[in-house]
C-alpha positions as CSV (number, residue, x, y, z in Angstrom):
1,M,2.9,22.3,21.6
2,T,5.6,21.1,19.1
3,T,8.8,19.7,20.6
4,T,12.2,20.1,19.1
5,R,12.2,16.5,18.0
6,Q,8.8,16.9,16.3
7,Q,9.9,20.1,14.6
8,R,13.1,18.5,13.3
9,L,11.1,15.6,11.9
10,N,8.5,18.0,10.4
11,D,11.2,20.0,8.7
12,A,12.9,16.9,7.3
13,I,9.7,15.5,6.0
14,T,8.7,18.8,4.3
15,K,12.1,19.0,2.7
16,S,11.8,15.5,1.3
17,I,8.4,16.1,0.0
18,E,9.6,19.3,-1.7
19,E,12.5,17.5,-3.4
20,P,10.6,15.1,-5.7
21,K,13.7,14.1,-7.8
22,Q,15.5,12.7,-4.8
23,R,12.4,11.2,-3.3
24,D,11.4,9.6,-6.5
25,A,14.9,8.1,-7.0
26,L,14.7,6.6,-3.5
27,Y,11.3,5.2,-4.0
28,N,12.2,3.7,-7.4
29,C,15.3,2.1,-5.9
30,M,13.3,0.6,-3.0
31,K,10.6,-0.6,-5.4
32,R,13.2,-2.3,-7.6
33,G,14.4,-4.1,-4.5
34,R,10.9,-5.3,-3.6
35,D,10.0,-6.3,-7.2
36,K,13.3,-8.2,-7.7
37,R,12.8,-10.0,-4.4
38,T,9.2,-11.0,-5.4
39,E,10.5,-12.1,-8.8
40,R,13.3,-14.2,-7.3
41,L,11.0,-15.9,-4.8
42,M,9.0,-17.3,-7.6
43,T,12.1,-19.2,-8.8
44,L,12.9,-20.7,-5.4
45,P,11.5,-24.0,-4.3
46,G,8.9,-23.2,-1.7
47,G,9.1,-19.5,-2.4
48,A,9.1,-17.4,0.8
49,A,9.0,-20.5,2.9
50,F,12.8,-20.2,3.3
51,R,12.1,-17.6,5.9
52,D,10.8,-20.2,8.3
53,E,14.1,-22.1,8.0
54,V,16.2,-19.0,8.4
55,K,14.2,-17.9,11.4
56,A,14.5,-21.3,13.0
57,I,18.3,-21.3,12.5
58,K,18.7,-17.8,14.0
59,D,16.5,-18.7,17.0
60,R,18.5,-21.9,17.7
61,C,21.8,-20.0,17.5
62,I,20.6,-17.2,19.7
63,D,19.6,-19.7,22.3
64,K,23.1,-21.2,22.1
65,Q,24.9,-17.8,21.7
66,E,27.4,-18.2,24.5
67,E,28.2,-21.8,23.6
68,L,28.7,-21.0,19.9
69,L,30.8,-18.0,20.8
70,E,33.2,-20.2,22.7
71,R,33.2,-22.9,19.9
72,F,33.9,-20.2,17.3
73,I,36.8,-18.8,19.3
74,A,38.3,-22.2,19.7
75,S,37.9,-23.1,16.0
76,S,39.3,-19.8,14.8
77,E,42.3,-19.8,17.1
78,A,43.1,-23.4,16.0
79,R,43.4,-22.1,12.5
80,G,45.8,-19.4,13.5
81,C,43.4,-16.4,14.0
82,Q,43.6,-14.1,17.0
83,V,40.1,-13.6,18.4
84,Y,39.1,-10.8,20.8
85,V,35.6,-10.3,22.3
86,A,34.9,-6.6,22.8
87,K,32.3,-5.5,25.4
88,D,31.6,-2.3,23.5
89,G,32.7,0.0,20.8
90,A,35.5,1.7,22.8
91,D,36.9,-1.7,23.7
92,A,36.8,-2.9,20.0
93,I,38.5,0.3,18.8
94,A,41.2,0.2,21.4
95,Y,42.1,-3.4,20.3
96,C,42.2,-2.4,16.6
97,L,44.4,0.6,17.4
98,E,46.8,-1.6,19.4
99,V,47.1,-4.0,16.4
100,A,47.8,-1.0,14.1
101,K,50.4,0.3,16.6
102,K,52.1,-3.1,16.8
103,H,52.5,-3.2,13.0
104,D,53.4,0.5,12.7
105,A,50.5,0.8,10.2
106,K,49.8,4.0,8.4
107,T,46.9,2.9,6.1
108,V,43.6,1.0,6.6
109,S,41.4,-0.1,3.7
110,K,37.9,-1.2,4.6
111,S,35.1,-3.3,3.0
112,K,31.7,-4.6,4.1
113,S,32.2,-3.1,7.5
114,L,28.8,-1.9,8.7
115,T,29.6,-3.1,12.2
116,T,32.5,-0.7,12.3
117,E,30.1,2.1,11.3
118,E,28.1,1.1,14.4
119,I,31.1,1.9,16.7
120,E,32.2,4.8,14.5
121,I,35.8,3.5,14.3
122,N,36.9,5.7,11.5
123,E,37.0,8.9,13.6
124,D,39.3,7.3,16.2
125,M,41.6,5.7,13.7
126,E,42.0,9.0,11.9
127,A,42.6,10.8,15.2
128,A,45.4,8.3,15.8
129,G,47.0,9.3,12.5
130,L,45.8,6.5,10.3
131,S,44.6,7.0,6.7
132,V,41.2,5.1,6.5
133,V,39.5,4.5,3.1
134,E,36.2,2.8,2.5
135,T,36.5,0.8,-0.7
136,D,32.8,-0.2,-1.2
137,L,31.7,2.3,-3.8
138,G,28.6,3.5,-1.9
139,E,30.5,3.8,1.4
140,L,33.4,5.6,-0.4
141,I,31.0,8.1,-1.8
142,I,29.5,9.0,1.5
143,Q,32.9,9.0,3.2
144,L,34.1,11.6,0.7
145,V,31.2,13.9,1.6
146,N,31.4,13.1,5.3
147,E,27.9,11.6,5.5
148,K,26.3,8.5,7.2
149,P,24.8,5.6,5.2
150,F,21.4,6.4,3.7
151,H,20.5,2.7,3.4
152,L,22.1,-0.5,4.7
153,V,22.7,-2.1,1.3
154,F,22.7,1.1,-0.9
155,P,24.4,3.6,1.4
156,S,24.7,6.4,-1.3
157,V,21.3,5.7,-3.0
158,H,20.4,9.4,-2.5
159,K,23.3,10.6,-4.7
160,M,22.6,11.2,-8.4
161,R,25.1,10.7,-11.2
162,D,25.9,14.4,-11.3
163,D,26.6,14.3,-7.6
164,V,28.9,11.3,-7.9
165,A,30.8,12.8,-10.8
166,E,31.3,16.0,-8.8
167,I,32.5,14.1,-5.7
168,F,35.2,12.2,-7.6
169,A,36.2,15.2,-9.6
170,K,36.9,16.9,-6.3
171,A,38.7,13.9,-4.9
172,T,40.9,13.4,-7.9
173,G,41.3,16.9,-9.1
174,K,40.3,15.9,-12.6
175,P,37.1,16.4,-14.6
176,V,34.7,13.5,-14.5
177,E,31.6,13.2,-16.8
178,A,28.3,12.3,-15.2
179,T,28.1,8.8,-16.9
180,I,28.7,5.3,-15.5
181,E,31.3,4.8,-18.3
182,S,33.3,7.8,-17.1
183,I,32.9,7.4,-13.4
184,M,33.8,3.8,-12.9
185,P,37.4,4.0,-14.5
186,V,38.0,7.0,-12.2
187,V,36.9,5.0,-9.2
188,R,39.1,2.0,-10.1
189,S,42.2,4.3,-10.6
190,Y,41.4,5.9,-7.3
191,L,41.2,2.7,-5.4
192,R,43.9,0.5,-7.0
193,P,46.9,2.0,-5.2
194,I,44.9,2.0,-2.0
195,F,44.3,-1.8,-2.3
196,L,48.0,-2.5,-3.2
197,N,49.6,-0.4,-0.5
198,T,47.4,-0.9,2.5
199,D,48.8,-2.0,5.8
200,I,45.6,-3.2,7.4
201,G,42.6,-4.6,5.6
202,M,39.4,-4.2,7.7
203,T,36.1,-6.0,6.9
204,G,33.0,-7.1,8.6
205,A,31.6,-10.6,8.3
206,N,28.2,-11.7,7.1
207,V,28.5,-15.0,8.9
208,G,30.8,-16.7,11.3
209,V,30.6,-20.6,11.7
210,A,31.2,-22.0,15.1
211,D,32.1,-25.5,13.9
212,T,34.9,-24.4,11.5
213,G,35.9,-20.9,12.7
214,A,35.3,-19.6,9.2
215,I,33.8,-16.2,8.3
216,C,32.0,-15.3,5.1
217,I,32.1,-11.9,3.3
218,E,29.5,-11.3,0.5
219,T,30.3,-8.6,-2.0
220,N,29.4,-7.6,-5.5
221,E,32.6,-5.6,-6.2
222,G,35.3,-8.0,-5.2
223,N,36.9,-5.5,-2.9
224,G,36.3,-7.6,0.1
225,R,38.8,-10.2,-1.2
226,L,41.3,-7.5,-2.1
227,V,41.1,-5.8,1.3
228,S,41.3,-9.1,3.3
229,A,44.1,-10.6,1.2
230,I,46.7,-8.0,0.3
231,G,47.5,-6.2,3.5
232,K,49.9,-7.7,6.1
233,V,47.0,-7.7,8.6
234,H,43.4,-8.5,8.3
235,I,40.9,-7.4,11.0
236,A,37.3,-8.6,10.8
237,V,34.9,-6.8,13.1
238,M,31.6,-8.7,13.6
239,G,28.7,-8.8,15.9
240,M,28.4,-11.9,18.0
241,E,24.9,-12.5,16.6
242,K,26.5,-13.3,13.3
243,I,27.8,-16.6,14.6
244,V,25.8,-19.7,13.5
245,E,26.5,-23.3,14.3
246,T,27.2,-25.2,11.1
247,M,28.2,-24.6,7.5
248,D,24.7,-25.5,6.4
249,D,23.4,-22.8,8.7
250,G,25.9,-20.4,7.1
251,M,24.8,-21.3,3.6
252,A,21.2,-20.6,4.5
253,M,22.3,-17.1,5.4
254,V,24.1,-16.8,2.1
255,L,20.8,-17.5,0.4
256,A,18.8,-15.2,2.6
257,H,21.0,-12.1,2.4
258,P,21.0,-11.2,-1.3
259,V,17.5,-12.5,-2.2
260,S,16.0,-10.4,0.6
261,A,18.1,-7.3,-0.2
262,S,17.7,-7.1,-3.9
263,G,16.5,-10.3,-5.4
264,Q,20.0,-11.4,-6.3
265,L,21.1,-15.0,-5.9
266,P,23.9,-15.1,-4.8
267,T,26.1,-12.1,-4.5
268,T,28.9,-11.9,-7.2
269,Y,31.6,-12.8,-4.7
270,V,31.0,-15.1,-1.7
271,T,34.3,-15.4,0.1
272,W,34.9,-17.9,2.9
273,M,38.0,-17.5,5.1
274,A,39.2,-19.9,7.8
275,G,42.5,-18.8,9.1
276,R,45.2,-17.3,7.0
277,N,48.5,-18.2,5.3
278,P,51.1,-16.7,7.6
279,M,53.6,-16.0,4.9
280,G,53.2,-12.7,3.0
281,A,54.5,-11.7,-0.3
282,D,57.4,-9.8,1.4
283,G,58.3,-12.9,3.4
284,K,57.0,-11.5,6.7
285,P,54.4,-13.1,8.9
286,R,50.8,-12.1,8.2
287,E,48.1,-11.9,10.9
288,S,44.3,-12.4,11.0
289,H,42.3,-10.9,13.8
290,I,38.6,-11.3,14.5
291,V,37.0,-8.8,16.8
292,I,33.6,-10.1,18.1
293,L,31.4,-7.2,19.3
294,D,28.9,-7.3,22.2
295,N,27.9,-3.7,22.4
296,G,24.5,-4.4,23.9
297,R,23.8,-7.7,22.2
298,R,23.9,-9.7,25.3
299,E,21.4,-7.3,26.9
300,M,19.1,-7.6,23.9
301,A,19.2,-11.4,24.3
302,K,17.7,-11.0,27.8
303,D,14.6,-9.1,26.6
304,P,11.8,-11.2,25.1
305,I,10.8,-8.4,22.6
306,M,14.2,-7.0,21.7
307,R,15.8,-10.5,21.6
308,E,14.3,-10.8,18.1
309,N,16.7,-8.1,16.9
310,L,19.5,-10.6,17.0
311,R,17.9,-12.4,14.1
312,C,18.8,-9.4,11.9
313,I,21.0,-10.3,8.9
314,R,21.4,-6.7,7.7
315,C,19.7,-7.3,4.3
316,G,17.9,-4.0,4.3
317,A,14.6,-5.5,3.1
318,C,12.6,-3.7,5.8
319,M,13.8,-0.4,4.4
320,N,12.6,-1.4,0.9
321,A,9.1,-1.9,2.2
322,C,8.9,0.9,4.8
323,P,6.5,3.5,3.5
324,T,7.9,6.5,5.4
325,Y,11.5,5.6,4.9
326,G,10.8,5.5,1.2
327,V,9.9,9.2,1.3
328,V,12.4,10.7,3.9
329,G,15.4,8.3,3.6
330,G,18.0,7.2,6.1
331,H,19.4,10.6,7.2
332,T,16.1,11.4,8.7
333,F,14.9,7.9,9.4
334,G,18.0,6.7,11.2
335,H,21.0,7.3,13.4
336,I,23.7,5.0,12.0
337,Y,21.5,2.1,11.2
338,P,18.5,3.5,9.2
339,G,15.0,2.3,8.6
340,P,12.6,0.1,10.7
341,M,15.3,-2.2,12.0
342,G,17.4,0.9,12.7
343,I,15.0,1.9,15.4
344,T,15.2,-1.2,17.5
345,W,18.9,-1.9,16.7
346,T,19.8,1.6,17.7
347,A,17.9,1.2,20.9
348,G,20.0,-1.9,21.7
349,V,23.4,-0.6,20.8
350,H,23.2,3.2,21.2
351,G,20.3,3.5,23.7
352,Y,16.6,4.0,23.7
353,D,16.8,7.8,23.9
354,V,18.8,7.9,20.6
355,A,16.3,5.6,18.9
356,A,13.3,7.6,20.1
357,E,14.6,10.6,18.1
358,F,13.2,9.0,14.9
359,A,10.9,6.2,16.2
360,D,7.8,8.3,15.5
361,L,8.4,7.9,11.8
362,C,7.2,4.3,12.2
363,V,3.5,4.1,11.4
364,S,3.3,0.4,12.6
365,C,2.0,-0.9,9.2
366,G,3.9,-4.2,9.8
367,L,5.3,-4.4,6.3
368,C,8.8,-4.7,7.7
369,K,7.9,-7.8,9.6
370,E,6.1,-9.3,6.6
371,I,9.2,-8.9,4.3
372,C,11.9,-9.7,6.9
373,P,13.7,-12.9,6.1
374,T,13.8,-13.8,9.8
375,Q,10.3,-12.5,10.6
376,I,11.4,-10.0,13.3
377,D,8.4,-8.3,14.9
378,M,9.8,-4.8,14.3
379,P,6.5,-3.0,14.9
380,L,6.3,-4.5,18.5
381,G,10.0,-3.7,19.1
382,I,9.5,-0.1,17.9
383,A,6.4,0.2,20.1
384,K,8.6,-0.7,23.1
385,V,11.0,2.1,22.1
386,K,8.1,4.5,21.9
387,H,6.7,3.1,25.2
388,R,10.0,3.7,27.0
389,D,10.2,7.2,25.5
390,H,6.7,8.1,26.7
391,Q,7.8,7.4,30.3
392,K,10.0,10.6,29.9
393,N,8.1,12.4,27.2
394,P,4.4,11.9,27.2
395,P,2.7,11.4,23.8
396,S,1.1,14.4,22.1
397,F,-2.5,15.3,22.7
398,T,-3.4,14.3,19.2
399,N,-1.8,10.8,19.6
400,E,-3.7,10.4,22.9
401,L,-6.9,11.4,21.2
402,L,-6.4,8.8,18.4
403,M,-5.6,6.1,20.9
404,A,-8.9,6.9,22.5
405,A,-10.8,6.5,19.2
406,E,-13.4,4.2,20.7
407,S,-14.4,6.8,23.3
408,A,-14.6,9.5,20.6
409,A,-16.8,7.2,18.5
410,K,-19.1,6.6,21.4
411,M,-19.5,10.3,21.8
412,G,-20.0,10.8,18.1
413,C,-22.9,8.3,18.1
414,A,-24.4,9.7,21.2
415,T,-24.5,13.2,19.7
416,A,-25.5,12.3,16.2
417,P,-26.7,13.8,13.9
418,F,-25.2,17.0,15.5
419,S,-21.8,15.5,15.4
420,N,-22.1,14.7,11.7
421,I,-23.3,18.2,10.9
422,S,-20.4,19.6,12.8
423,L,-17.8,17.4,11.0
424,G,-19.2,18.7,7.7
425,N,-18.8,22.4,8.7
426,S,-15.6,24.1,7.5
427,A,-15.5,26.5,10.4
428,F,-15.9,23.7,13.0
429,R,-13.2,21.6,11.2
430,W,-10.8,24.6,11.3
431,V,-11.3,24.9,15.1
432,M,-11.1,21.1,15.5
433,E,-7.8,21.1,13.6
434,K,-6.3,23.7,15.9
435,V,-7.6,22.0,19.1
436,T,-7.2,18.3,18.3
437,G,-4.6,18.2,15.5
438,I,-7.0,16.3,13.1
439,D,-6.5,17.7,9.6
440,R,-9.5,19.6,8.4
441,R,-9.0,18.4,4.8
442,R,-9.5,14.8,5.8
443,D,-13.0,13.4,5.3
444,M,-14.3,11.8,8.5
445,P,-16.8,8.9,8.5
446,S,-20.2,9.8,9.9
447,F,-21.5,8.4,13.1
448,A,-24.7,6.3,13.4
449,R,-27.1,7.2,16.1
450,K,-28.0,3.5,16.6
451,T,-24.9,1.2,16.7
452,L,-24.6,-2.3,15.3
453,R,-24.9,-3.7,18.9
454,K,-28.2,-1.9,19.4
455,R,-29.5,-3.0,16.0
456,W,-28.6,-6.6,16.0
457,V,-31.3,-9.1,16.7
458,S,-30.7,-12.7,15.6
459,Q,-33.3,-14.0,13.2
460,I,-32.0,-17.5,12.6
461,D,-34.1,-20.6,13.3
462,P,-32.2,-22.5,16.0
463,A,-33.0,-25.7,14.2
464,K,-31.0,-24.5,11.1
465,V,-27.8,-23.6,13.0
466,T,-24.8,-25.4,11.7
467,R,-22.0,-23.1,13.0
468,K,-21.6,-20.6,15.8
469,V,-19.9,-17.2,15.2
470,A,-18.7,-14.7,17.8
471,F,-18.5,-11.5,15.7
472,F,-15.7,-9.0,16.6
473,H,-17.0,-5.7,15.2
474,D,-14.2,-3.4,16.3
475,I,-15.0,0.4,15.9
476,F,-16.0,1.0,12.3
477,V,-18.9,-1.3,11.7
478,N,-20.3,-0.7,15.2
479,Y,-20.2,3.1,15.3
480,N,-19.8,4.3,11.8
481,A,-21.2,1.7,9.4
482,P,-23.7,-0.6,11.2
483,E,-25.5,-1.1,7.9
484,L,-22.4,-2.9,6.6
485,G,-22.2,-4.9,9.8
486,M,-25.8,-6.0,9.4
487,K,-25.1,-7.1,5.8
488,A,-22.2,-9.1,7.0
489,L,-24.1,-10.8,9.8
490,R,-27.2,-11.5,7.8
491,R,-25.1,-13.3,5.2
492,L,-23.6,-15.4,7.9
493,E,-27.1,-16.3,9.2
494,A,-28.2,-17.2,5.7
495,Q,-25.4,-19.8,5.8
496,G,-26.6,-21.4,9.0
497,C,-24.5,-19.4,11.5
498,E,-25.8,-18.4,14.9
499,V,-24.2,-15.0,15.4
500,V,-23.5,-13.3,18.8
501,L,-21.8,-10.1,19.6
502,P,-19.5,-10.7,22.7
503,E,-18.8,-7.9,25.1
504,Q,-15.6,-6.4,23.7
505,Q,-13.3,-3.3,23.4
506,A,-11.7,-2.0,20.2
507,C,-8.8,-4.2,19.2
508,G,-6.3,-1.6,20.6
509,Y,-3.8,-1.6,17.7
510,P,-3.5,2.2,17.9
511,Y,-1.9,1.6,21.3
512,I,0.8,-0.4,19.5
513,G,1.3,2.3,16.8
514,Y,1.6,5.1,19.3
515,G,3.6,3.2,21.8
516,D,1.4,2.5,24.8
517,L,2.1,-1.2,25.5
518,T,0.4,-1.1,28.9
519,R,-3.0,-0.1,27.4
520,A,-2.4,-2.5,24.5
521,Q,-2.0,-5.4,26.9
522,D,-5.0,-4.2,28.9
523,A,-7.1,-4.3,25.7
524,A,-5.7,-7.7,24.8
525,I,-6.5,-9.1,28.2
526,Y,-10.0,-7.7,28.1
527,N,-10.9,-9.1,24.7
528,V,-9.0,-12.4,25.1
529,T,-10.8,-13.2,28.4
530,R,-14.2,-12.6,26.9
531,L,-13.7,-14.2,23.5
532,A,-12.0,-17.3,24.9
533,E,-15.3,-18.1,26.7
534,Y,-17.0,-18.3,23.4
535,V,-14.2,-20.3,21.7
536,A,-14.5,-22.8,24.6
537,Q,-18.2,-23.2,23.6
538,G,-17.4,-23.9,20.0
539,Y,-17.7,-20.5,18.5
540,D,-15.5,-19.2,15.7
541,I,-14.4,-15.6,15.8
542,V,-15.0,-13.6,12.7
543,T,-14.3,-10.0,11.9
544,T,-14.7,-7.7,8.8
545,E,-11.8,-5.4,9.8
546,P,-8.3,-6.6,8.6
547,T,-6.4,-4.8,11.4
548,A,-8.7,-6.4,14.0
549,A,-8.0,-9.9,12.6
550,Y,-4.3,-9.1,12.6
551,C,-4.4,-8.0,16.2
552,L,-6.3,-11.1,17.4
553,R,-4.2,-13.5,15.4
554,E,-0.7,-12.0,15.3
555,T,-0.4,-9.4,18.0
556,Y,-2.3,-10.6,21.1
557,P,-0.2,-13.8,21.4
558,K,3.0,-11.6,21.5
559,L,1.5,-9.2,24.0
560,L,0.3,-12.1,26.2
561,P,3.0,-14.8,25.7
562,L,2.1,-16.6,29.0
563,N,-1.7,-16.4,28.5
564,P,-2.9,-19.7,26.8
565,K,-6.2,-18.0,26.0
566,A,-4.4,-15.6,23.6
567,K,-3.3,-18.6,21.4
568,L,-6.8,-20.1,21.7
569,V,-8.4,-16.9,20.4
570,A,-5.8,-16.5,17.7
571,A,-6.4,-20.0,16.3
572,A,-10.2,-19.4,16.2
573,T,-10.0,-16.0,14.4
574,H,-11.0,-15.7,10.8
575,E,-11.2,-13.0,8.2
576,Y,-14.7,-12.4,7.1
577,F,-14.5,-13.5,3.4
578,A,-12.2,-16.4,4.2
579,Y,-15.0,-17.7,6.5
580,L,-17.8,-16.8,4.1
581,M,-16.3,-18.4,1.1
582,D,-15.8,-21.6,3.1
583,L,-19.6,-21.5,3.9
584,E,-20.9,-20.5,0.5
585,G,-18.6,-22.4,-1.8
586,A,-18.0,-21.5,-5.4
587,A,-21.6,-20.9,-6.5
588,G,-22.4,-17.3,-7.1
589,T,-24.4,-14.9,-9.3
590,N,-23.8,-12.7,-12.4
591,T,-24.7,-9.5,-10.4
592,L,-21.3,-7.9,-11.2
593,E,-20.8,-9.1,-14.7
594,G,-19.2,-6.5,-16.9
595,H,-17.7,-4.5,-14.1
596,T,-13.9,-4.2,-13.4
597,Y,-12.4,-3.5,-10.0
598,G,-9.0,-2.8,-8.4
599,F,-8.5,-4.4,-5.0
600,H,-6.4,-2.8,-2.3
601,C,-5.0,-5.1,0.3
602,S,-4.3,-3.2,3.5
603,C,-0.9,-3.7,5.2
604,H,-2.2,-5.8,8.1
605,Q,-4.2,-8.0,5.7
606,R,-1.0,-9.0,3.8
607,P,0.2,-11.8,6.2
608,L,-3.4,-13.0,6.5
609,G,-3.8,-14.0,2.9
610,M,-3.6,-10.8,0.8
611,G,-7.3,-10.5,0.6
612,S,-7.5,-13.3,-1.9
613,E,-10.8,-14.6,-0.6
614,A,-12.5,-11.2,-0.9
615,M,-11.4,-11.1,-4.5
616,D,-12.6,-14.6,-5.2
617,W,-16.0,-13.6,-3.7
618,V,-16.2,-10.7,-6.2
619,R,-15.3,-13.0,-9.0
620,K,-17.9,-15.6,-8.2
621,H,-20.5,-12.9,-8.5
622,G,-19.3,-12.1,-12.0
623,G,-16.9,-9.2,-11.4
624,S,-13.4,-8.8,-12.8
625,I,-11.0,-7.8,-10.1
626,E,-7.2,-7.6,-9.7
627,L,-4.8,-6.7,-6.9
628,I,-3.2,-3.3,-7.5
629,E,-0.3,-2.5,-5.3
630,T,3.1,-0.9,-5.1
631,G,4.5,-3.3,-2.5
632,T,4.2,-0.8,0.3
633,C,1.5,1.1,2.3
634,C,-1.2,3.4,0.9
635,G,0.0,5.9,3.5
636,M,-3.1,6.1,5.8
637,A,-1.6,3.7,8.3
638,G,-4.6,3.5,10.6
639,T,-5.2,6.9,12.1
640,F,-1.8,8.3,11.2
641,G,-3.2,10.0,8.0
642,L,-5.8,11.8,10.0
643,K,-3.2,14.0,11.7
644,H,-2.5,17.5,10.5
645,G,0.9,18.5,9.2
646,P,4.0,16.8,7.8
647,M,3.9,14.0,10.4
648,G,0.5,12.9,9.2
649,Y,-1.6,14.1,6.3
650,D,1.3,15.4,4.2
651,L,3.5,12.4,4.6
652,A,0.5,10.0,4.1
653,N,-0.2,11.6,0.8
654,A,3.4,11.5,-0.3
655,V,3.5,7.8,0.5
656,G,0.2,7.2,-1.2
657,K,0.9,9.0,-4.4
658,P,2.4,6.1,-6.4
659,L,-0.6,3.9,-5.4
660,F,-3.1,6.6,-6.3
661,E,-1.5,6.8,-9.7
662,A,-1.5,3.0,-10.2
663,F,-5.3,2.9,-9.5
664,Q,-6.0,5.9,-11.8
665,E,-4.0,4.3,-14.7
666,K,-6.0,1.1,-14.5
667,K,-9.3,3.0,-15.0
668,V,-11.3,0.5,-13.0
669,D,-15.0,1.1,-12.1
670,A,-14.2,1.3,-8.4
671,I,-11.6,0.5,-5.8
672,V,-12.5,-2.4,-3.5
673,T,-11.0,-2.7,0.0
674,E,-12.0,-4.2,3.3
675,S,-10.1,-1.6,5.3
676,S,-12.2,1.2,6.7
677,V,-9.4,3.7,7.0
678,C,-7.6,2.9,3.8
679,S,-10.9,3.5,1.9
680,I,-11.0,7.1,3.2
681,H,-7.5,7.8,2.0
682,L,-7.8,6.0,-1.4
683,K,-11.1,7.8,-2.2
684,E,-9.6,11.2,-1.4
685,G,-6.2,10.5,-3.1
686,T,-7.7,9.1,-6.3
687,G,-11.1,10.8,-6.6
688,M,-12.5,7.3,-7.4
689,K,-15.4,5.4,-6.0
690,T,-14.1,3.2,-3.1
691,V,-16.3,0.5,-1.7
692,H,-16.4,-2.5,0.6
693,P,-17.0,-5.8,-1.2
694,L,-20.3,-6.3,0.5
695,D,-21.6,-3.0,-0.8
696,L,-21.2,-4.3,-4.4
697,V,-23.8,-7.0,-4.2
């Protein structure tokens, strides 16, 4: 049964897929942001290592949030500012309206004010008779058409030049050509009298510094300076999480914001303000007000998972990497704050029920965490939003089935070869689609009658053992591809490894993706308890499945923060080829000489090393191989791409299209990937041979 929410999302996805011009423009903009960031990181000392420093600064300042808040207030007031701490949006708006009333203000010009978007201040100010104008070009465009931001940094990215020309022609009553050269002079003429005649200038703040009471505004248009300087009153509305301790902390944020957002360093205008000259041009006193907003932030700080949200610096990098956002955009994937961070931040400031309206668009690929300058674990936070929602609205039957993938695999093996014959029958697949929601067009891996666990018998001479390996097979190599598992294990034995298969369950990452944190923790406890026994005996944990490695190394310690065994298991876990290359060394063969391959790194493999060891292994056997990527997901996202309809197969293919084309353009002999599910999607999407590295030699 399709719910209203599901139908709304399905309709929006279908509309996006059917509008390739807008979808491609959004994708290209996001890709430029990713590419420029990557390019810029190559010029920074230490590259992406700056993320560790920024994360540490934010964590320290969150721990001291109340102390820094008091210090900031004292420092700002000592410089002549008036500071107000607002408990929520209504409180902040009431304060701003009181300031406007005191000064008999009629006009408000705004810049860099995303926090005021959060509390939807414009509507209340306009209802009070104030004329409110957004002066950031992107914000102005969407204000003129009464829309919400499409992206944190590029709020009007969905508008084409023709659209913008038409918008300003309507606003000015004059014809405007659809060229940059024609549009920009019109914008300047439109805004100039607004800047010069405003009563109140309203901004946000990228940073507040407790030691000095200073705030920082970063812009590329210069309007932040005009808005804050010309009017007789300046009001800055900022979230309390923006307060850092020292100017050095603040300068680290000034680096992190633009390089993460668009690869720029720094923004064109970096404006620091500490107090204000009280004498205006007309000889009358001028005022500076800073409104510090709580609006759920203190509650977020109390929650171990949601607390990480407070590290967010609003760079929008997560949107640039998010595969589904890159297709549907912010009006579907968002409330006021769009994209991955928009889900968890919306939950904190507008409520879990609001965030749940678009949380299902997250496919838990983890790319948002990987690109985030403060390393926020958004997938886990989003899983909590889904988990809370499922307490009121149980997950769909299809999602429940996919979370029970191991049970389905056991049944498939028990009934093979009948199960495989059925999966190849079009009539059966049609019925299966109607009943289970698994798309009939998607190729399904066959099931082995005899699993890896039933096949494996160690053959190594105990006298030749130099290492001990506990192999974590997960689902695919145990139930679907035991031959691949046998190859992997025999190679380990050949290098002197005693290999055992501990009692285990599937890693459980689908529980994270579909929002069942209770069962995710149960799976983590089950596996950690059993694997830790082997680690204590000197065994290394090795797995051929990237998502399993990610789960053991990255996710379990977060799910079980008080369980020391989780960290023990994480530290002992190795990706297969990283471990094999350490055993084998550089010596190889010429088996693959003359062959060229394109490598696909799955999303969960990216933070583990980008699959570099697997590529090195192919190279040492004579093959030529290169990483081919778009900087985002292939679209399969675990089991997401198995599902029928827009929220599954259709969206997966729309996400994967640029990557499919990239592989096809390279004309390689085959696609090589270690991910079992990505290989299915890539093979179908490209029509090319897709293999695991071990199947090459």
